[in-house]
DOGUTOR-461782 format. One record per residue: residue number from 0; residue in one letter; x, y, z of N, C-alpha, C, CB in turn. Coordinates in Angstrom, 1 decimal, always signed. Atoms other than C-alpha are relative to their C-alpha. Glycine has a CB too. Layout:
! residues N
ATOM seq type   n.px   n.py   n.pz  ca.px  ca.py  ca.pz   c.px   c.py   c.pz  cb.px  cb.py  cb.pz
ATOM NUM    a      X      Y      Z      X      Y      Z      X      Y      Z      X      Y      Z
...
//
This chain:
! residues 147
ATOM seq type   n.px   n.py   n.pz  ca.px  ca.py  ca.pz   c.px   c.py   c.pz  cb.px  cb.py  cb.pz
ATOM   0    m   +1.4   +0.0   +0.1  +33.8  +54.0   -6.8   -0.5   -0.4   -1.3   -0.5   +1.4   +0.4
ATOM   1    k   +0.4   +0.3   +1.4  +33.7  +53.8  -10.6   +0.1   -1.5   -0.2   +0.9   +0.7   -1.0
ATOM   2    t   -0.2   +1.5   +0.1  +35.1  +50.2  -10.3   -1.2   -0.7   +0.5   +1.3   -0.4   +0.7
ATOM   3    r   +1.1   +0.8   -0.6  +32.3  +49.1   -8.0   -1.3   +0.2   -0.9   -0.3   +0.6   +1.4
ATOM   4    t   +1.2   -0.2   +0.8  +29.6  +50.7  -10.2   +0.1   -0.8   -1.3   -0.1   +1.5   -0.4
ATOM   5    w   -0.2   +0.7   +1.2  +31.1  +49.1  -13.3   -0.2   -1.5   +0.3   +1.4   +0.2   -0.6
ATOM   6    a   +0.1   +1.4   -0.4  +31.4  +45.7  -11.5   -1.5   -0.4   +0.2   +0.8   -0.3   +1.2
ATOM   7    a   +1.5   +0.3   -0.2  +27.7  +45.9  -10.4   -0.7   +0.0   -1.3   -0.5   +1.1   +0.9
ATOM   8    a   +0.7   +0.0   +1.3  +26.6  +46.8  -13.9   +0.3   -1.3   -0.8   +0.4   +1.2   -0.8
ATOM   9    v   -0.3   +1.2   +0.7  +28.5  +43.8  -15.3   -0.7   -1.2   +0.6   +1.6   -0.3   +0.0
ATOM  10    l   +0.7   +1.1   -0.7  +27.1  +41.4  -12.7   -1.5   +0.0   -0.3   +0.2   +0.1   +1.5
ATOM  11    a   +1.5   -0.1   +0.3  +23.5  +42.7  -13.4   -0.2   -0.4   -1.4   -0.4   +1.5   +0.2
ATOM  12    a   +0.2   +0.4   +1.4  +23.9  +42.3  -17.1   +0.2   -1.5   -0.2   +1.0   +0.7   -0.9
ATOM  13    a   -0.2   +1.4   +0.1  +25.3  +38.8  -16.7   -1.2   -0.8   +0.6   +1.3   -0.4   +0.8
ATOM  14    a   +1.2   +0.6   -0.7  +22.4  +37.9  -14.3   -1.2   +0.1   -0.9   -0.3   +0.6   +1.3
ATOM  15    f   +1.2   -0.2   +0.9  +19.8  +39.3  -16.7   +0.2   -0.9   -1.3   -0.1   +1.5   -0.5
ATOM  16    g   -0.2   +0.8   +1.1  +21.4  +37.5  -19.6   -0.2   -1.5   +0.3   +1.4   +0.2   -0.5
ATOM  17    a   +0.2   +1.4   -0.4  +21.4  +34.2  -17.8   -1.5   -0.3   +0.2   +0.7   -0.3   +1.3
ATOM  18    c   +1.4   +0.2   -0.2  +17.7  +34.6  -16.9   -0.7   +0.1   -1.3   -0.6   +1.1   +1.0
ATOM  19    a   +0.7   -0.3   +1.2  +16.7  +35.8  -20.3   +0.3   -1.1   -1.1   +0.3   +1.3   -0.6
ATOM  20    a   -0.4   +0.9   +1.0  +18.6  +33.1  -22.2   -1.0   -1.2   -0.1   +1.4   -0.6   +0.3
ATOM  21    p   +0.9   +1.1   +0.2  +16.3  +30.4  -23.7   +0.6   -1.3   +0.5   -0.5   -0.1   -1.4
ATOM  22    s   -0.5   +1.3   -0.4  +16.6  +27.0  -22.1   +0.0   -1.0   -1.1   -0.7   -0.5   +1.3
ATOM  23    p   +0.0   +1.0   +1.0  +17.5  +24.1  -24.3   -1.3   -0.8   +0.1   +1.3   -0.9   +0.0
ATOM  24    r   +1.2   +0.8   -0.1  +14.4  +22.2  -25.2   +0.3   -1.5   -0.4   -1.1   +0.6   -1.0
ATOM  25    r   -0.1   +1.4   +0.4  +14.1  +18.4  -25.3   -1.0   -0.3   -1.1   -0.1   -0.9   +1.2
ATOM  26    p   +1.0   +0.3   +1.0  +12.3  +16.8  -28.2   -1.4   -0.3   +0.7   +0.4   -1.3   -0.8
ATOM  27    a   +1.3   +0.2   -0.6   +8.5  +16.4  -27.6   -0.2   -1.3   +0.6   -1.1   +0.2   -1.1
ATOM  28    e   +0.2   +1.3   -0.6   +8.7  +12.7  -27.1   +0.7   -0.2   +1.3   +0.6   -1.0   -1.0
ATOM  29    a   -0.7   +0.1   -1.3  +11.1  +13.2  -24.2   -0.7   +0.8   +1.1   +1.5   +0.6   -0.2
ATOM  30    r   +0.8   -0.7   -1.0   +8.6  +15.5  -22.5   -1.4   -0.6   +0.2   -0.2   +1.5   -0.4
ATOM  31    m   +1.3   +0.6   +0.0   +5.7  +13.1  -22.7   -0.5   -0.3   +1.5   +0.0   -1.3   -0.7
ATOM  32    r   +0.4   +0.4   -1.4   +5.7  +11.9  -19.0   +0.1   +1.1   +0.9   +0.8   -1.2   +0.4
ATOM  33    t   +0.0   -1.1   -0.9   +4.8  +14.3  -16.3   -0.2   -0.4   +1.5   -1.0   +1.0   -0.3
ATOM  34    s   +0.3   +0.3   -1.4   +3.5  +12.5  -13.2   +0.3   -1.4   +0.3   -1.5   +0.2   +0.2
ATOM  35    e   -0.4   +1.4   -0.5   +4.8   +9.5  -11.2   -0.4   -0.1   +1.5   +1.5   -0.2   -0.3
ATOM  36    w   +0.2   +0.4   -1.4   +3.9   +7.8   -8.0   +0.7   -1.3   +0.2   -1.5   -0.1   +0.4
ATOM  37    s   -0.7   +1.3   -0.2   +5.9   +4.9   -6.4   +0.0   -0.3   +1.5   +1.4   +0.1   -0.5
ATOM  38    g   -0.1   +0.4   -1.4   +6.2   +2.9   -3.2   +0.7   -1.3   +0.1   -1.4   -0.1   +0.6
ATOM  39    q   -0.7   +1.2   -0.3   +8.0   +0.0   -1.6   -0.9   -1.1   +0.5   +1.1   +0.2   +0.9
ATOM  40    y   +0.8   +1.0   -0.6   +5.1   -1.7   +0.0   -1.5   +0.1   -0.5   +0.0   +0.1   +1.6
ATOM  41    g   +1.4   +0.0   +0.4   +1.5   -2.7   -0.8   -0.3   -0.4   -1.4   -0.5   +1.4   +0.2
ATOM  42    g   +0.3   +0.5   +1.4   +1.9   -3.8   -4.4   -0.4   -1.5   +0.1   +1.2   +0.2   -0.9
ATOM  43    p   +0.3   +1.4   +0.1   +0.7   -7.2   -5.5   +1.2   -0.9   +0.2   -0.7   -0.4   -1.3
ATOM  44    l   -1.1   +0.9   -0.2   +2.8  -10.3   -4.7   +0.6   -0.4   -1.4   -0.5   -1.2   +0.8
ATOM  45    e   -0.5   +0.4   +1.3   +3.1  -11.1   -8.4   +0.3   +1.2   -0.9   -1.1   -0.8   -0.8
ATOM  46    a   -0.4   -1.1   +0.9   +4.9   -8.9  -10.9   -1.0   +0.1   -1.2   +1.5   -0.3   -0.6
ATOM  47    g   +0.9   -0.2   +1.1   +2.9   -7.4  -13.7   -0.2   +1.5   -0.3   -1.4   -0.6   +0.3
ATOM  48    s   +0.3   -1.4   +0.3   +1.4   -4.2  -15.1   -1.5   +0.2   -0.2   +0.8   +0.5   -1.2
ATOM  49    q   +1.4   -0.3   +0.2   -2.0   -2.5  -15.5   -0.1   +1.4   -0.6   -0.7   +0.0   +1.4
ATOM  50    v   +0.3   -1.3   +0.6   -3.2   +0.3  -17.7   -1.4   +0.5   +0.4   +0.1   -0.1   -1.6
ATOM  51    v   +1.3   -0.5   -0.5   -5.9   +2.6  -16.3   -0.4   +1.2   -0.9   +0.1   +0.5   +1.5
ATOM  52    t   +0.5   -1.0   +0.9   -8.0   +4.9  -18.5   -1.2   +0.7   +0.5   -0.2   -0.5   -1.4
ATOM  53    n   +1.2   -0.7   -0.5  -10.9   +6.1  -16.3   +0.1   +0.1   +1.5   -1.2   -0.8   -0.4
ATOM  54    d   +0.0   -0.3   -1.4  -11.7   +7.4  -12.8   -0.2   -1.3   +0.9   -1.0   +1.0   +0.3
ATOM  55    e   +0.3   +1.2   -0.8  -13.2   +4.1  -11.6   +1.2   -1.0   +0.1   -1.2   -0.8   -0.7
ATOM  56    g   -1.2   +0.8   +0.0  -10.1   +2.1  -12.6   +1.1   +0.6   +0.9   +0.6   -0.1   -1.4
ATOM  57    w   -1.0   -0.7   -0.8   -7.9   +4.8  -10.9   -0.3   -0.3   +1.5   -0.1   +1.5   -0.3
ATOM  58    r   +0.4   +0.2   -1.4   -9.8   +4.4   -7.6   +0.3   -1.5   +0.4   -1.4   +0.3   +0.3
ATOM  59    e   -0.2   +1.4   -0.2   -9.6   +0.6   -7.9   +1.5   -0.4   +0.1   -0.7   -0.9   -1.1
ATOM  60    l   -1.4   +0.2   +0.0   -5.9   +0.7   -8.6   +0.6   +0.4   +1.4   +0.8   +0.8   -1.1
ATOM  61    w   -0.5   -0.5   -1.3   -5.2   +2.7   -5.4   -0.6   -0.9   +1.2   -0.4   +1.4   +0.2
ATOM  62    r   +0.5   +0.9   -1.0   -7.5   +0.4   -3.4   +0.8   -1.2   +0.1   -1.5   -0.4   -0.3
ATOM  63    r   -0.9   +1.2   +0.1   -5.4   -2.5   -4.6   +1.3   +0.2   +0.7   +0.2   -0.4   -1.5
ATOM  64    l   -1.3   -0.4   -0.6   -2.3   -0.7   -3.3   -0.2   +0.3   +1.5   +0.6   +1.2   -0.7
ATOM  65    g   +0.3   -0.2   -1.4   -4.1   -0.1   +0.1   +0.3   +1.5   +0.3   +0.9   -0.8   +0.8
ATOM  66    k   -0.3   -1.4   -0.2   -3.7   +3.7   -0.3   -1.2   +0.9   -0.5   +1.3   +0.4   -0.7
ATOM  67    d   +1.0   -0.9   +0.5   -6.0   +6.7   -0.7   +0.4   +0.5   -1.4   -0.2   +1.2   +1.0
ATOM  68    a   -0.4   -0.5   +1.4   -6.1   +7.8   -4.4   +0.2   +1.5   +0.0   -1.2   -0.4   -0.9
ATOM  69    p   -0.2   -1.4   +0.2   -4.6  +11.1   -5.2   -0.9   +0.5   -1.2   +1.5   +0.3   -0.4
ATOM  70    p   +0.8   -0.5   +1.2   -6.4  +13.3   -7.8   +0.4   -0.7   -1.2   +0.0   +1.5   -0.1
ATOM  71    p   -0.3   +0.7   +1.3   -6.6  +11.4  -11.1   +0.6   +0.9   -1.0   -1.2   -0.8   -0.5
ATOM  72    p   -0.4   -0.8   +1.1   -4.9  +12.5  -14.2   -1.3   +0.3   -0.9   +1.1   -0.8   -0.9
ATOM  73    d   +1.1   -0.3   +0.9   -7.2  +14.0  -16.9   +0.0   -1.2   -1.1   +0.2   +1.4   -0.8
ATOM  74    f   +0.1   +1.2   +0.9   -8.2  +10.7  -18.6   -0.4   +0.3   -1.4   -0.9   -1.0   +0.6
ATOM  75    a   +0.3   -0.3   +1.4   -9.4  +12.5  -21.7   +1.3   +0.1   -0.8   -0.8   +1.3   -0.1
ATOM  76    a   -1.3   -0.3   +0.6   -5.7  +13.3  -22.4   +1.1   -0.9   +0.4   +0.4   +1.4   +0.2
ATOM  77    r   -1.1   +0.8   -0.6   -3.7  +10.8  -20.3   -0.6   -1.4   +0.4   +0.5   +0.7   +1.3
ATOM  78    a   +0.3   +1.3   -0.5   -3.6   +7.2  -19.3   +1.0   -0.2   +1.2   +0.1   -1.1   -1.1
ATOM  79    a   -0.9   +0.4   -1.1   -2.0   +5.7  -16.1   +0.5   -1.4   -0.2   -0.6   +0.2   +1.4
ATOM  80    v   -0.6   +1.3   +0.1   +0.4   +2.8  -16.2   +0.6   -0.4   +1.3   +1.1   -0.1   -1.2
ATOM  81    a   -0.6   +0.5   -1.2   +1.1   +0.8  -13.1   +0.9   -1.2   -0.3   -1.2   -0.4   +1.0
ATOM  82    v   -0.9   +1.1   +0.1   +4.1   -1.5  -12.9   +0.3   -0.6   +1.4   +1.4   +0.5   -0.7
ATOM  83    f   -0.2   +0.6   -1.3   +4.3   -4.0  -10.1   +1.2   -0.9   -0.1   -1.3   -0.9   +0.4
ATOM  84    v   -1.2   +0.7   -0.1   +7.7   -5.5   -9.2   -0.2   -1.4   +0.5   +1.1   +0.7   +0.8
ATOM  85    g   +0.2   +1.3   -0.6   +6.2   -8.4   -7.2   +0.7   +0.0   +1.4   +0.4   -1.1   -0.8
ATOM  86    q   -0.6   +0.1   -1.4   +7.2   -9.5   -3.7   +1.5   -0.3   -0.1   -0.7   -1.0   +0.9
ATOM  87    k   -1.5   +0.2   +0.0  +11.0   -9.3   -3.1   +0.4   -0.2   +1.5   +0.7   +1.2   -0.6
ATOM  88    p   -0.4   +0.3   -1.4  +12.9  -10.5   +0.0   +0.7   +1.2   +0.8   +1.0   -1.1   +0.0
ATOM  89    t   -0.6   -1.1   -0.6  +14.5   -7.1   +0.7   -0.6   +1.3   -0.6   +1.5   +0.0   -0.1
ATOM  90    g   +0.3   -1.3   +0.5  +13.9   -3.4   +0.2   +1.0   +0.4   -1.1   -0.1   +1.1   +1.0
ATOM  91    g   -0.9   -0.5   +1.0  +15.6   -1.4   -2.5   -0.3   -0.3   -1.5   +1.4   -0.5   +0.3
ATOM  92    w   +0.5   +0.4   +1.4  +13.9   -3.0   -5.6   -0.8   +1.2   -0.5   -0.7   -1.3   +0.0
ATOM  93    s   +0.9   -1.0   +0.6  +12.2   -0.6   -8.0   -0.2   -0.2   -1.5   +0.7   +1.4   +0.2
ATOM  94    a   +0.2   +0.0   +1.5  +10.9   -0.1  -11.5   +0.4   +1.4   -0.5   -1.5   -0.3   -0.3
ATOM  95    a   -0.4   -1.2   +0.7  +12.4   +2.5  -13.8   -0.5   +0.0   -1.4   +1.6   +0.1   +0.0
ATOM  96    c   +0.6   +0.0   +1.3  +10.5   +3.5  -16.9   +0.6   +1.0   -0.9   -1.5   +0.4   +0.2
ATOM  97    e   -0.6   -0.9   +1.0  +11.9   +5.0  -20.0   -1.1   +1.0   -0.4   +0.5   -0.7   -1.2
ATOM  98    e   +1.0   -0.9   +0.6  +10.2   +7.9  -21.8   -0.9   -0.8   -0.9   +0.7   +1.2   -0.7
ATOM  99    p   +0.8   +0.8   +1.0   +7.2   +6.6  -23.7   +0.3   +0.4   -1.4   -1.5   +0.3   +0.3
ATOM 100    r   -0.2   -0.3   +1.4   +7.4   +6.3  -27.4   -1.2   -0.4   -0.8   +1.3   -0.7   -0.5
ATOM 101    a   +1.1   +0.3   +0.9   +4.9   +6.3  -30.2   +0.4   -1.1   -0.9   -0.4   +1.3   -0.8
ATOM 102    d   -0.1   +1.1   +0.9   +4.4   +3.2  -32.3   -1.3   +0.0   -0.8   +0.3   -1.4   +0.7
ATOM 103    g   +1.3   -0.1   +0.7   +1.8   +4.1  -34.9   -0.9   +0.8   +0.9   -0.5   -1.3   -0.5
ATOM 104    d   +1.0   -0.6   -0.9   -1.4   +4.9  -33.0   +0.2   -0.4   +1.5   -1.4   -0.4   -0.5
ATOM 105    d   -0.2   +0.5   -1.4   -0.1   +3.0  -29.9   +1.1   +0.8   +0.7   +0.4   -1.4   -0.1
ATOM 106    l   -1.1   -0.5   -0.8   +2.2   +4.2  -27.1   +0.6   -1.1   +0.7   -0.6   +1.1   +1.0
ATOM 107    v   -0.7   +1.0   -0.6   +4.9   +2.0  -25.8   +0.8   +0.5   +1.2   +1.0   -0.8   -1.0
ATOM 108    l   -0.8   -0.4   -1.2   +6.3   +2.3  -22.2   +0.8   -1.2   +0.4   -1.0   +0.5   +1.1
ATOM 109    r   -0.9   +1.1   -0.4   +9.3   +0.2  -21.4   +0.5   +0.3   +1.4   +1.2   -0.1   -1.0
ATOM 110    c   -0.5   -0.1   -1.4  +10.2   -0.4  -17.8   +0.9   -1.1   +0.3   -1.2   +0.0   +1.0
ATOM 111    r   -0.9   +1.0   -0.4  +13.0   -2.2  -16.2   +0.0   -0.2   +1.5   +1.5   +0.4   -0.4
ATOM 112    i   +0.0   +0.3   -1.4  +13.1   -3.9  -12.8   +1.4   +0.2   +0.5   -0.6   -1.4   +0.3
ATOM 113    l   -1.3   -0.3   -0.5  +16.1   -2.6  -10.9   +0.2   -0.7   +1.4   +0.2   +1.5   +0.2
ATOM 114    k   -0.4   +0.7   -1.3  +17.9   -4.7   -8.2   +0.5   +1.1   +0.9   +1.0   -1.1   -0.3
ATOM 115    p   -0.6   -1.0   -1.0  +19.0   -3.0   -5.0   +1.5   +0.1   -0.1   -0.5   -0.4   +1.4
ATOM 116    t   -1.5   -0.2   -0.1  +22.5   -1.6   -4.6   +0.3   +0.5   +1.4   +0.5   +1.0   -1.1
ATOM 117    g   -0.4   -0.5   -1.3  +24.2   -1.1   -1.3   -0.8   -0.7   +1.1   -0.1   +1.5   +0.1
ATOM 118    f   +0.8   +0.5   -1.1  +22.5   -1.6   +2.0   -1.5   +0.1   -0.2   +0.4   +0.7   +1.3
ATOM 119    t   +1.5   +0.0   +0.1  +18.8   -2.5   +2.1   -0.7   -0.4   +1.2   -0.4   -0.9   -1.2
ATOM 120    t   +0.8   +0.5   -1.2  +16.0   -3.1   +4.6   -0.1   -1.5   -0.2   -1.4   +0.8   +0.0
ATOM 121    q   +0.2   +1.4   +0.0  +15.7   -6.7   +5.5   -1.4   -0.4   +0.3   +1.0   -0.7   +1.0
ATOM 122    a   +1.4   +0.2   -0.1  +12.0   -6.9   +5.0   -0.6   -0.3   -1.3   -0.7   +1.1   +0.8
ATOM 123    f   +0.7   +0.2   +1.3   +9.7   -8.2   +2.3   -0.6   +1.3   -0.5   -1.1   -1.1   +0.2
ATOM 124    a   +0.6   -1.2   +0.6   +8.7   -5.5   -0.1   -0.7   -0.4   -1.3   +1.2   +1.0   -0.3
ATOM 125    q   +0.8   +0.2   +1.3   +6.2   -5.2   -3.0   +0.0   +1.3   -0.7   -1.4   -0.5   +0.4
ATOM 126    p   -0.1   -1.3   +0.7   +7.5   -2.2   -5.0   -1.0   +0.1   -1.2   +1.4   +0.2   -0.4
ATOM 127    w   +0.9   -0.3   +1.1   +5.3   -0.5   -7.5   +0.3   +1.4   -0.5   -1.5   -0.1   +0.4
ATOM 128    k   -0.2   -1.4   +0.6   +5.4   +2.6   -9.8   -1.2   +0.2   -0.9   +1.3   +0.1   -0.8
ATOM 129    i   +1.0   -0.5   +0.9   +2.6   +4.5  -11.6   +0.4   +1.2   -0.7   -1.4   +0.3   +0.8
ATOM 130    v   -0.4   -1.1   +0.9   +3.3   +6.7  -14.5   -1.2   +0.5   -0.8   +1.2   -0.4   -0.9
ATOM 131    a   +1.1   -0.6   +0.9   +0.8   +9.1  -16.3   +0.7   +0.3   -1.3   -0.6   +1.3   +0.7
ATOM 132    v   -0.6   -0.2   +1.3   +1.5   +9.1  -20.0   -1.1   +0.6   -0.9   +0.5   -1.3   -0.6
ATOM 133    p   +1.0   -0.5   +1.0   -0.2  +10.8  -23.0   -0.9   -1.1   -0.5   +0.6   +0.7   -1.2
ATOM 134    r   +0.9   +1.0   +0.4   -3.3   +8.9  -24.0   +0.0   -0.1   -1.6   -1.5   +0.2   +0.5
ATOM 135    p   -0.1   +0.1   +1.5   -2.8   +7.6  -27.6   -1.4   -0.3   -0.6   +1.0   -1.1   -0.4
ATOM 136    k   +1.2   +0.4   +0.8   -5.4   +7.0  -30.3   -0.2   -1.5   +0.1   +0.1   +0.4   -1.5
ATOM 137    g   +0.1   +1.4   -0.1   -4.6   +3.3  -30.1   +0.0   -0.4   +1.5   +1.2   -0.7   -0.7
ATOM 138    r   -0.1   +0.5   -1.4   -3.6   +1.4  -26.9   +1.4   +0.3   +0.6   -0.3   -1.5   +0.0
ATOM 139    v   -1.2   -0.1   -0.7   -0.9   +1.7  -24.3   +0.6   -1.4   +0.2   -0.1   +0.7   +1.4
ATOM 140    r   -0.7   +1.3   -0.2   +1.6   -1.2  -24.4   +1.1   +0.1   +1.0   +0.5   -0.6   -1.4
ATOM 141    v   -1.0   -0.1   -1.0   +3.8   -1.9  -21.5   +0.9   -1.2   -0.2   -0.6   -0.1   +1.5
ATOM 142    e   -1.1   +1.0   +0.2   +7.1   -3.8  -21.9   +0.8   +0.0   +1.3   +0.9   +0.2   -1.3
ATOM 143    v   -0.8   +0.1   -1.3   +8.6   -4.9  -18.5   +1.1   -0.9   -0.3   -0.9   -0.5   +1.2
ATOM 144    l   -1.3   +0.8   +0.3  +12.2   -6.0  -19.0   +0.4   -0.7   +1.3   +1.1   +1.0   -0.5
ATOM 145    p   -0.4   +0.8   -1.2  +13.6   -8.7  -16.7   +1.1   +0.7   +0.8   +0.4   -1.3   -0.4
ATOM 146    e   -0.9   -0.5   -1.0  +15.8   -8.0  -13.7   +1.4   -0.1   -0.6   +0.0   -0.7   +1.3
//
């Protein structure tokens, strides 16, 4: 009986210690991005990007994608960046964005177009991604790296 009580106490202490232990924190720059939306269809036929900084632009962006707009980010503190992959002959294409980084008063968001791996749908696709980033004092610059 003593062994069970002792084992239960050890397990409880270990569980409490695991819950109470502080989690490692990432640098502030690595925590900049919080919201993302993406899709395989409905983006423009041409590759490109768009920065949105107000509610009207947000609604227009979603109309362009042929979708109902979700609630917008707080544009007083955030900007939205849309990356369009362009039309591709199969599914599986996507855009992957790095964490944004400050460059003086500007904010730079680098995105890479990723080719599909493995099996894909055999249908034309127009992938897109939207990322909400902190709104800088300057402008948001988007760098889309080639495939």
